[in-house]
Structure formats: C-alpha cells, structure tokens
C-alpha positions as CSV (number, residue, x, y, z in Angstrom):
1,M,-34.1,19.4,22.7
2,G,-34.4,18.7,19.2
3,S,-33.4,22.1,17.7
4,V,-31.2,25.0,17.8
5,V,-33.7,27.2,18.8
6,E,-34.9,24.9,21.8
7,L,-31.2,24.9,22.9
8,Y,-30.9,28.8,22.7
9,E,-34.4,28.9,24.7
10,A,-33.2,26.4,27.3
11,L,-30.0,28.6,27.7
12,A,-32.0,31.8,27.7
13,S,-34.4,30.7,30.3
14,A,-31.6,29.0,32.7
15,P,-31.4,30.8,35.9
16,D,-27.5,30.6,36.6
17,D,-24.2,29.6,34.9
18,R,-24.4,26.1,36.4
19,A,-27.7,25.5,34.9
20,R,-26.4,26.8,31.4
21,A,-23.3,24.4,31.7
22,R,-25.6,21.5,32.2
23,V,-27.7,22.5,29.3
24,I,-24.7,22.7,27.2
25,A,-23.1,19.4,28.2
26,S,-26.6,17.8,27.9
27,A,-26.4,19.3,24.2
28,F,-23.3,17.9,23.4
29,E,-24.1,14.3,25.1
30,R,-27.0,13.9,22.9
31,L,-24.7,15.3,19.8
32,E,-22.3,12.4,21.0
33,E,-25.3,9.9,21.0
34,R,-26.5,10.8,17.9
35,Y,-23.3,11.2,15.8
36,P,-21.1,8.6,17.4
37,H,-18.5,8.7,14.5
38,L,-18.0,12.4,15.1
39,P,-14.7,12.3,16.6
40,D,-13.5,9.7,13.6
41,L,-14.0,12.8,11.1
42,V,-11.5,14.7,9.5
43,T,-11.2,18.1,7.7
44,N,-10.5,18.4,4.2
45,Q,-7.1,19.9,5.2
46,Q,-6.1,16.7,7.0
47,L,-7.8,14.5,3.9
48,R,-5.5,16.5,1.6
49,E,-2.3,16.3,3.9
50,T,-3.2,12.1,3.9
51,E,-3.8,12.0,-0.2
52,L,-0.5,14.2,-0.6
53,R,1.6,11.4,1.8
54,L,-0.3,8.7,-0.1
55,Q,0.7,9.9,-3.6
56,R,4.5,10.4,-2.3
57,E,4.5,7.2,-1.1
58,I,2.9,5.9,-4.3
59,E,5.7,7.3,-6.3
60,H,8.4,6.1,-4.1
61,V,7.1,2.6,-4.5
62,R,6.8,3.1,-8.4
63,A,10.4,4.6,-8.6
64,D,11.4,1.4,-6.3
65,L,9.5,-0.9,-8.9
66,V,11.0,0.6,-11.9
67,V,14.5,0.0,-10.7
68,R,13.8,-3.6,-9.3
69,I,12.1,-4.1,-13.0
70,E,15.4,-2.9,-14.7
71,Q,17.4,-5.1,-12.6
72,L,15.3,-8.2,-13.3
73,R,15.2,-7.5,-17.1
74,G,18.9,-7.3,-16.7
75,E,19.2,-10.8,-14.9
76,V,16.9,-12.4,-17.4
77,K,18.8,-10.8,-20.4
78,T,22.1,-12.3,-18.8
79,E,20.2,-15.7,-18.2
80,I,18.9,-16.0,-21.6
81,E,22.3,-15.3,-23.1
82,Q,23.8,-18.0,-21.0
83,L,21.0,-20.5,-22.0
84,R,21.6,-19.3,-25.8
85,G,25.3,-20.6,-25.5
86,E,24.5,-23.7,-23.8
87,V,21.7,-24.5,-26.4
88,K,24.2,-23.4,-29.3
89,T,27.1,-25.8,-27.3
90,A,24.8,-28.9,-27.1
91,I,23.4,-28.6,-30.7
92,E,27.1,-28.2,-32.0
93,R,27.9,-31.4,-30.0
94,S,24.8,-33.0,-31.3
95,R,25.9,-32.4,-34.7
96,N,29.1,-33.5,-34.3
97,T,28.1,-36.6,-32.7
98,L,25.8,-37.2,-35.3
99,L,28.4,-36.7,-38.2
100,M,30.5,-39.2,-36.3
101,W,28.1,-41.8,-36.6
102,L,26.9,-40.7,-40.1
103,I,30.0,-40.8,-42.0
104,P,31.1,-44.2,-40.9
105,L,27.7,-45.4,-42.0
106,M,27.8,-44.1,-45.3
107,F,30.9,-45.9,-46.1
108,A,29.8,-48.9,-44.7
109,Q,26.7,-48.6,-47.0
110,V,28.9,-47.8,-50.0
111,G,31.1,-50.8,-48.9
112,A,27.9,-53.1,-48.6
113,L,26.5,-51.8,-52.0
114,T,30.2,-52.5,-53.8
115,A,30.0,-56.0,-52.2
116,L,26.5,-56.5,-53.6
117,V,27.4,-55.2,-57.0
118,K,30.5,-57.8,-57.3
119,L,28.3,-60.8,-56.4
120,L,26.2,-59.9,-59.1
C-alpha cells in the first residue's frame, strides 16, 4: 500500500472487521518503518511551551549574572582601594627612606667641597 487510496480500497474490500483491523495495523507498521522518528516529533504548542520555559530560565540566569557581576565589581573596587592605599604607603616609605639617605649625603658633599676649597 503506497497511497491513501490503496488503503481505502483495502479497507473497503476487507470482508470483516478483523481483516480491516489487520489492514489498519499494517498501515501503522509501514508508517512507523517509514518515519521512525515520528514519536519524537512535537507539536507547535509543545515547542512554544519549551521556548517560553527556556526564555524564563535565560532571564533568571541573566538576573543572577547581573547580581553576581555587581558583587564582583564591589569586591574589585574594594581590593583596588586597598592596593592603592598600600602602594601610597609604600611610596611614602620609599620617599622617606630616600630623604633619610639623601640629606646626609648632601651635607657630606658640602663638607667635602668645603674641605677641598680650604685645601686650595
């Protein structure tokens, strides 16, 4: 049976209900053989429901990501401020150490120049 007309003729010419049932079962069997993925097909309504569920999940994940990003931004800003303070302190310490060495060296240079001038 290759067409609907042939199926109709087979059903019409069947002598009893049992033969008709066999023709129908045979038609279903051929349909399943021809389209093995048929049970996996979905309706437009099922597809739309799945799409809506996925959209809700995407929005939920997006909202969670926004919250997490804001938390991370706050943490990064805090860490940056801490590092800024540490760098500023280190710079001040280095400046003070430099001055601590530079000023005595300047006095030593002045003394050395004065001694040289006296020698001449």
